[in-house]
C-alpha positions in Angstrom: 20.6 -19.7 2.5 19.9 -18.0 -0.8 19.5 -14.8 1.1 22.8 -14.9 3.0 24.6 -12.5 0.8 21.6 -10.4 0.0 20.9 -9.9 3.7 24.1 -8.1 4.3 23.5 -5.8 1.3 19.9 -5.0 2.5 21.2 -4.2 6.0 23.4 -1.6 4.3 20.4 -0.2 2.4 18.4 0.0 5.6 21.0 2.4 7.0 20.4 4.8 4.1 16.7 5.1 5.0 15.6 8.4 6.4 16.2 8.2 10.2 13.7 9.8 12.6 16.2 12.5 13.5 16.6 13.5 9.8 12.8 13.5 9.4 12.5 15.9 12.4 15.0 18.3 10.8 13.1 18.2 7.5 9.8 18.8 9.2 11.3 21.9 10.8 12.2 23.3 7.4 10.6 26.8 7.0 9.0 26.0 3.6 8.5 23.4 0.9 11.6 24.4 -1.0 13.8 24.0 2.1 12.2 20.7 2.9 12.8 19.4 -0.6 16.5 20.5 -0.4 16.8 18.7 3.0 15.2 15.5 1.6 17.6 15.6 -1.4 20.6 16.0 1.0 19.6 13.2 3.4 18.1 10.5 1.1 18.1 9.0 -2.4 15.2 11.3 -3.6 16.5 14.0 -5.9 14.2 17.0 -6.0 16.8 19.4 -7.4 15.8 18.8 -11.1 12.1 19.4 -10.6 10.7 22.3 -12.6 7.9 22.7 -10.1 7.9 21.8 -6.4 4.4 20.4 -6.8 6.0 17.7 -9.1 7.6 16.0 -6.1 5.7 12.8 -6.8 7.8 12.3 -10.0 11.0 12.2 -8.0 9.5 9.8 -5.5 8.3 7.6 -8.3 11.6 7.5 -10.1 13.5 6.6 -6.9 11.1 3.8 -6.1 11.2 2.5 -9.7 15.0 2.4 -9.6 15.1 0.7 -6.2 12.6 -2.0 -7.1 14.1 -2.7 -10.5 17.4 -3.4 -8.9 15.9 -5.6 -6.2 14.1 -7.6 -8.9 17.5 -8.2 -10.5 19.1 -9.6 -7.4 16.3 -11.2 -5.4 16.3 -15.0 -5.2 12.5 -15.0 -5.1 10.8 -12.2 -7.1 7.4 -13.4 -5.7 8.4 -11.8 -2.3 8.6 -8.4 -4.0 5.4 -9.0 -5.9 3.4 -9.4 -2.7 3.9 -5.8 -1.7 4.1 -4.2 -5.2 1.0 -6.0 -6.5 -1.0 -2.8 -5.7 0.9 -0.9 -8.4 -0.2 -3.3 -11.2 -3.8 -3.3 -10.0 -3.8 0.5 -9.7 -2.7 0.6 -13.3 -5.4 -1.8 -14.3 -8.1 0.3 -12.5 -6.7 3.4 -14.1 -6.7 1.9 -17.6 -10.3 0.6 -17.2 -11.5 4.1 -16.2 -9.7 5.6 -19.1 -11.4 3.2 -21.5 -14.9 3.9 -20.2 -14.6 7.6 -19.5 -12.8 8.2 -22.8 -10.0 10.1 -21.1 -6.2 9.6 -21.2 -5.0 8.9 -17.7 -1.6 7.5 -18.7 0.1 10.1 -16.5 -1.4 8.3 -13.5 0.3 4.9 -14.2 2.9 3.8 -11.7 5.8 2.0 -13.3 7.3 0.3 -10.3 7.1 -3.4 -11.2 8.4 -5.7 -13.9 5.0 -5.4 -15.6 4.9 -2.7 -18.3 1.8 -0.4 -17.7 1.3 -0.4 -21.5 0.6 -4.1 -21.4 -1.9 -3.6 -18.6 -3.6 -0.9 -20.6 -3.8 -3.1 -23.6 -5.5 -5.8 -21.5 -8.0 -3.3 -20.2 -8.9 -2.6 -23.9 -9.7 -6.2 -24.6 -6.5 -7.6 -25.9 -4.4 -10.4 -24.4 -0.7 -9.5 -24.4 1.5 -12.6 -24.3 3.9 -11.1 -21.8 1.2 -10.0 -19.3 1.1 -12.3 -16.3 -1.9 -14.6 -16.1 -3.3 -13.1 -12.9 -3.5 -9.7 -14.6 -5.1 -11.1 -17.7 -7.7 -12.7 -15.5 -8.2 -9.5 -13.5 -8.6 -7.4 -16.7 -11.2 -9.9 -18.0 -13.0 -9.7 -14.6 -13.1 -5.9 -14.8 -14.3 -5.8 -18.4 -17.0 -8.4 -17.7 -18.2 -6.5 -14.6 -18.4 -3.3 -16.6 -20.3 -4.9 -19.5 -22.8 -6.3 -17.0 -23.6 -2.9 -15.7 -21.6 -2.9 -12.4 -20.7 0.4 -10.9 -17.2 1.7 -10.8 -17.2 1.0 -7.0 -18.2 -2.6 -7.5 -15.5 -3.0 -10.2 -12.8 -1.6 -7.8 -13.9 -3.9 -5.1 -13.8 -6.9 -7.4 -10.2 -6.0 -8.4 -9.2 -5.4 -4.8 -10.4 -8.9 -3.8 -8.6 -10.4 -6.8 -5.4 -8.7 -5.8 -5.6 -9.9 -2.2 -6.3 -13.4 -3.4 -3.2 -13.2 -5.6 -1.1 -12.0 -2.7 -2.3 -14.8 -0.5 -1.4 -17.4 -3.3 2.1 -15.9 -3.6 2.7 -16.0 0.2 1.4 -19.6 0.5 3.6 -20.7 -2.4 6.6 -19.1 -0.6 5.7 -21.2 2.5 7.0 -18.6 4.8 5.1 -17.8 8.0 6.2 -14.1 8.1 4.9 -13.5 4.5 1.7 -15.3 5.1 1.0 -13.4 8.3 1.7 -10.1 6.5 -0.9 -10.9 3.9 -3.4 -12.0 6.5 -2.9 -8.7 8.3 -3.5 -6.9 5.0 -6.7 -8.8 4.4 -8.1 -8.2 7.9 -7.3 -4.5 7.7 -8.9 -4.2 4.2 -12.1 -5.8 5.6 -12.1 -3.6 8.7 -11.7 -0.5 6.6 -14.3 -1.7 4.1 -17.1 -1.7 6.7 -17.2 2.1 7.4 -16.6 2.8 3.7 -19.6 0.8 2.7 -21.7 2.6 5.3 -20.5 6.0 4.1 -21.5 5.1 0.6 -25.0 4.3 1.8 -24.7 0.7 0.6 -26.4 -2.2 2.3 -25.2 -5.3 4.1 -25.4 -7.4 0.9 -22.8 -5.1 -0.8 -20.6 -5.4 2.3 -20.8 -9.2 2.2 -19.7 -9.1 -1.4 -16.9 -6.7 -0.6 -15.2 -8.6 2.1 -12.2 -10.8 1.4 -11.6 -14.4 2.6 -8.2 -15.5 4.0 -7.5 -13.2 6.9 -7.1 -14.1 10.6 -10.6 -12.9 11.4 -13.3 -14.9 9.6 -15.2 -12.9 7.0 -18.5 -13.9 8.7 -17.4 -12.4 12.0 -16.9 -9.0 10.4 -20.0 -9.1 8.3 -22.1 -10.0 11.4 -21.1 -6.7 13.0 -22.3 -4.5 10.1 -24.8 -2.6 12.4 -22.3 -1.8 15.1 -20.7 1.6 15.7 -16.9 1.9 15.3 -16.6 2.1 19.1 -18.5 -1.2 19.4 -16.3 -2.8 16.8 -13.3 -1.6 18.7 -14.5 -3.4 21.8 -15.3 -6.5 19.8 -11.9 -6.7 18.2 -9.8 -5.5 21.2 -8.8 -9.0 22.1 -7.8 -10.0 18.6 -4.1 -9.9 17.7 -4.0 -6.1 17.2 -5.6 -5.3 20.6 -5.2 -1.7 21.7 -4.1 -0.5 18.2 -7.5 -1.4 16.6 -9.4 0.0 19.6 -7.6 3.3 19.3 -7.9 3.3 15.5 -11.7 2.8 15.4 -12.4 5.1 18.3 -10.4 7.8 16.6 -12.3 7.2 13.3 -15.6 7.5 15.1 -14.6 10.9 16.5 -13.2 12.4 13.3 -14.7 10.4 10.4 -11.3 10.6 8.8 -10.0 7.5 7.1 -6.4 8.8 7.2 -6.2 8.4 10.9 -7.5 4.8 10.7 -5.0 4.0 8.0 -2.2 5.5 10.0 -2.9 3.1 12.9 -3.0 0.1 10.5 0.2 1.2 8.7 2.0 1.4 12.1 0.9 -2.1 13.0 2.4 -3.4 9.7 5.6 -1.4 10.4 5.9 -3.2 13.8 5.5 -6.5 12.0 8.2 -5.5 9.5 10.6 -4.5 12.4 10.6 -8.2 13.5 12.9 -8.9 10.6 15.7 -7.1 12.4 16.1 -10.2 14.5 16.2 -12.6 11.5 19.8 -13.3 10.2 18.7 -14.0 6.6 15.7 -15.0 4.6 12.8 -13.5 2.6 11.6 -11.6 5.7 14.5 -9.1 5.3 13.7 -8.4 1.7 10.1 -7.9 2.3 10.6 -5.7 5.3 13.1 -3.5 3.4 10.5 -3.0 0.6 7.8 -2.2 3.1 10.2 0.3 4.8 11.0 1.9 1.5 7.3 2.3 0.8 6.8 3.8 4.3 9.7 6.3 3.7 8.1 7.4 0.4 4.8 7.8 2.2 6.5 10.0 4.9 8.0 12.2 2.2 4.7 12.6 0.5 3.0 13.7 3.7 5.8 16.2 4.5 5.8 17.7 1.0 2.0 17.9 0.8 1.8 19.6 4.2 4.6 22.0 3.4 3.1 23.1 0.1 -0.3 23.6 1.7 1.2 25.4 4.8 -0.1 22.8 7.2 1.3 23.5 10.8 4.2 21.2 11.8 2.2 19.9 14.8 -0.5 18.6 12.4 2.2 17.3 10.0 3.8 15.2 12.8 0.4 13.7 13.7 0.0 12.5 10.2 3.3 10.7 9.9 3.6 7.0 10.4 6.1 5.2 12.7 9.5 5.1 11.2 11.6 2.0 10.5 15.1 3.5 10.7 
């Protein structure tokens, strides 16, 4: 019932998301400048003040930051927001650790979208323990520092932080005691594990590294995925066809085997999560609506990134459309 009033407001915000028809018109824009103008006219993203069209990410980042800061201020349960936005804090931590050990300033890569100040994350990556930094990030920073000092590769450190992040998301979802949120995180863990297998193979790593890279807590047992390390993507597709994602996973893995392109695989998985988010349209009120709106806002930003990148690089509209995810609005 804490979400009764918020639900009505979020339904209004949903109507402001870029609809499929608007996306179609933006795609048909003759160039990147026209696309940017159309985006500014039809959404909350303001590209008019950019000094360079290539800086479109700044406008996207500012809009997301503004949106999430406001949601944090009105949400009954901030943990619901943290589940999806955890990736930003962990991205900042990875960036800070790389800056420390490479001796380069990567502050421009920080993503300031959560309530956690990136400067505090950077401080933790340099060995201090800021009092205002959440305990899970202090723990993650210590994990990253320890792994580096023990001689672990950057890939291994990134994996360790990814597993820590997914574990944190699972804890938040379990504490919320909401089936929709728990299922979302379980999907995220399964998809992380499934994407990890071909990545490990492409890196030339062995089964031992894969086993250490997989995450517990998904719907598919970790051992079931590890046991198929030697199978081709097509064979994996057949194995997982009758799991909860069925034809989607079969199509995703078969497409990956043909192209070797992770972006296509990620598109299928993103579309599956979007279908999950759309289920909240039938929920009158509750944390499901808040989480689905955030996921939909993330998806909208992703769509705009794809459009602007393709327009700047003169990618044909047909290819652009193939790269877009399913839309919420």
